[in-house]
SERO-4910 file (N, C-alpha, C, O; in steps of 0.05 Angstrom, whole numbers):
BEGIN
 pado doro    nc1    nc2    nc3   cac1   cac2   cac3    cc1    cc2    cc3    oc1    oc2    oc3
  Met    A     16    -24      0      0      0      0     17     25      0      8     46    -10
  Asp    A     41     24     10     58     47     12     67     57    -15     73     81    -19
  Lys    A     67     40    -35     76     48    -62     53     59    -79     58     68   -102
  Leu    A     28     58    -69      6     68    -84      4     99    -82     11    110    -61
  Thr    A     -5    111   -103     -9    140   -102    -34    146    -86    -50    127    -80
  Lys    A    -39    171    -79    -63    178    -64    -88    171    -80   -107    160    -69
  Asp    A    -88    176   -106   -111    169   -123   -116    140   -123   -139    131   -122
  Gln    A    -95    124   -125    -98     94   -125   -110     85    -98   -127     67    -98
  Lys    A   -100     97    -76   -111     89    -50   -140     97    -48   -157     82    -37
  Asp    A   -147    121    -58   -175    130    -58   -193    111    -74   -214    103    -65
  Glu    A   -184    103    -97   -199     85   -114   -202     58   -101   -224     46   -101
  Tyr    A   -181     48    -89   -181     22    -75   -201     23    -52   -218      5    -49
  Ala    A   -199     43    -35   -217     46    -12   -246     48    -21   -264     36     -9
  Thr    A   -251     64    -42   -278     68    -51   -290     42    -63   -313     36    -58
  Ser    A   -274     28    -79   -284      3    -90   -290    -17    -69   -309    -32    -70
  Leu    A   -273    -19    -49   -277    -38    -27   -302    -30    -11   -317    -48     -1
  Ala    A   -307     -4     -7   -331      5      7   -356     -4     -9   -376    -13      3
  Ala    A   -355      0    -35   -378     -8    -52   -383    -38    -50   -406    -47    -49
  Ile    A   -361    -54    -51   -364    -83    -49   -375    -91    -22   -391   -110    -19
  Ala    A   -366    -77      0   -376    -83     26   -406    -77     28   -421    -92     41
  Leu    A   -415    -55     16   -443    -49     16   -459    -70      1   -480    -78      9
  Tyr    A   -448    -78    -22   -461    -99    -38   -463   -125    -21   -485   -137    -20
  Asp    A   -442   -132     -8   -441   -157      8   -462   -155     31   -473   -176     39
  Gly    A   -465   -132     42   -485   -128     64   -513   -122     54   -531   -117     69
  Glu    A   -516   -124     27   -542   -119     15   -553    -92     21   -577    -88     23
  Ala    A   -535    -72     24   -542    -45     29   -543    -29      2   -533    -39    -18
  Asp    A   -556     -6      3   -557     11    -21   -529     21    -28   -515     31    -10
  Ile    A   -521     18    -53   -495     28    -62   -499     56    -73   -503     59    -97
  Ser    A   -498     75    -55   -501    103    -63   -476    119    -54   -461    109    -38
  Ser    A   -473    142    -66   -450    158    -58   -450    165    -28   -430    167    -15
  Glu    A   -474    169    -18   -477    176     11   -468    152     28   -454    156     48
  Gln    A   -477    129     21   -470    105     36   -440     99     34   -428     91     54
  Ile    A   -429    102     10   -400     98      7   -385    117     24   -366    110     38
  Thr    A   -393    143     23   -379    163     39   -381    157     69   -361    160     83
  Thr    A   -404    149     78   -408    142    106   -390    119    114   -377    120    136
  Leu    A   -388     99     97   -371     76    104   -341     84    103   -326     75    120
  Leu    A   -334    100     84   -306    109     83   -299    125    108   -277    120    120
  Glu    A   -316    142    117   -311    158    141   -310    140    166   -293    144    183
  Ala    A   -328    120    167   -328    102    189   -303     84    191   -296     75    213
  Thr    A   -290     80    169   -266     64    168   -240     81    168   -218     70    163
  Gly    A   -243    107    174   -220    124    176   -209    135    150   -188    147    149
  Asn    A   -224    131    128   -215    141    102   -229    168     97   -246    170     79
  Lys    A   -223    188    113   -237    213    112   -226    233     91   -238    254     87
  Glu    A   -203    226     79   -191    244     60   -194    235     31   -179    244     13
  Val    A   -212    216     26   -217    207     -1   -230    230    -17   -249    242     -7
  Ala    A   -220    235    -41   -232    257    -57   -262    252    -60   -271    230    -65
  Ala    A   -277    274    -58   -307    272    -57   -319    261    -82   -341    251    -82
  Phe    A   -305    263   -105   -317    254   -130   -316    223   -133   -332    212   -148
  Tyr    A   -299    210   -118   -297    181   -121   -322    166   -113   -332    149   -129
  Pro    A   -334    172    -90   -360    158    -84   -382    162   -105   -397    144   -110
  Ile    A   -383    186   -116   -403    192   -137   -398    175   -161   -417    162   -172
  Ile    A   -374    175   -171   -367    159   -195   -372    129   -190   -384    116   -207
  Phe    A   -362    119   -168   -364     91   -163   -393     82   -158   -401     61   -166
  Ala    A   -409     99   -145   -437     93   -141   -452     92   -167   -471     75   -171
  Asn    A   -445    109   -186   -458    109   -212   -450     85   -229   -465     75   -245
  Phe    A   -425     76   -225   -415     53   -241   -420     26   -228   -429      7   -241
  Leu    A   -415     24   -202   -416     -2   -189   -444     -6   -176   -447     -6   -152
  Thr    A   -463    -11   -193   -490    -18   -183   -488    -47   -174   -470    -62   -180
  Ala    A   -508    -55   -158   -509    -83   -148   -508   -103   -172   -495   -123   -170
  Glu    A   -523    -96   -193   -524   -114   -216   -496   -117   -229   -488   -139   -237
  Lys    A   -482    -94   -232   -455    -95   -244   -435   -111   -227   -419   -126   -237
  Ile    A   -437   -106   -201   -419   -121   -183   -424   -151   -185   -406   -167   -187
  Ser    A   -450   -158   -184   -457   -186   -186   -448   -198   -212   -437   -220   -213
  Glu    A   -451   -183   -233   -442   -192   -260   -412   -197   -260   -402   -216   -272
  Met    A   -397   -178   -248   -367   -181   -248   -359   -205   -231   -339   -218   -237
  Ile    A   -374   -211   -210   -366   -233   -193   -371   -260   -206   -354   -278   -204
  Val    A   -393   -263   -221   -400   -289   -232   -390   -293   -260   -390   -316   -270
  Ser    A   -381   -272   -274   -372   -274   -301   -343   -284   -301   -327   -276   -285
  Pro    A   -337   -302   -320   -309   -311   -322   -292   -288   -333   -301   -271   -349
  Val    A   -267   -287   -324   -249   -266   -332   -237   -274   -359   -227   -296   -363
  Ser    A   -238   -255   -377   -225   -260   -403   -207   -236   -408   -217   -214   -415
  Gly    A   -182   -240   -404   -164   -217   -407   -138   -226   -420   -133   -249   -424
  Gly    A   -122   -206   -425    -95   -211   -435    -94   -229   -460   -110   -247   -463
  Gly    A    -75   -223   -476    -71   -239   -500    -58   -266   -493    -43   -268   -474
  Gly    A    -64   -285   -509    -51   -311   -505    -23   -311   -516    -14   -290   -526
  Gly    A     -9   -332   -513     18   -334   -523     18   -333   -554     -2   -338   -567
  Gly    A     40   -326   -565     43   -324   -594     41   -352   -606     48   -372   -593
  Gly    A     33   -353   -631     32   -379   -645     60   -390   -650     79   -375   -651
  Gly    A     62   -416   -654     87   -428   -660     97   -421   -688     81   -416   -706
  Gly    A    122   -421   -691    134   -414   -717    131   -438   -736    135   -461   -728
  Gly    A    126   -432   -761    124   -453   -781    151   -460   -791    170   -446   -788
  Gly    A    152   -483   -802    179   -488   -810    185   -510   -826    208   -514   -833
***
């Protein structure tokens, strides 16, 4: 955590707050995220992060991300012909 920038820490804390609200079946709103951030000592998170994350991380989207298989990164290169 020491090597993360302040923005990265803010994003990390905000996303974990949204996931905690989802897990507790609470409303994922900017107000709820801010309340949880403050309750966990993250009082200096930039005010726009809870708004952005609440608009993006709806319960449906979080659920979809959890149950969807990850498809990322390119595979290895093909073998050389010869």
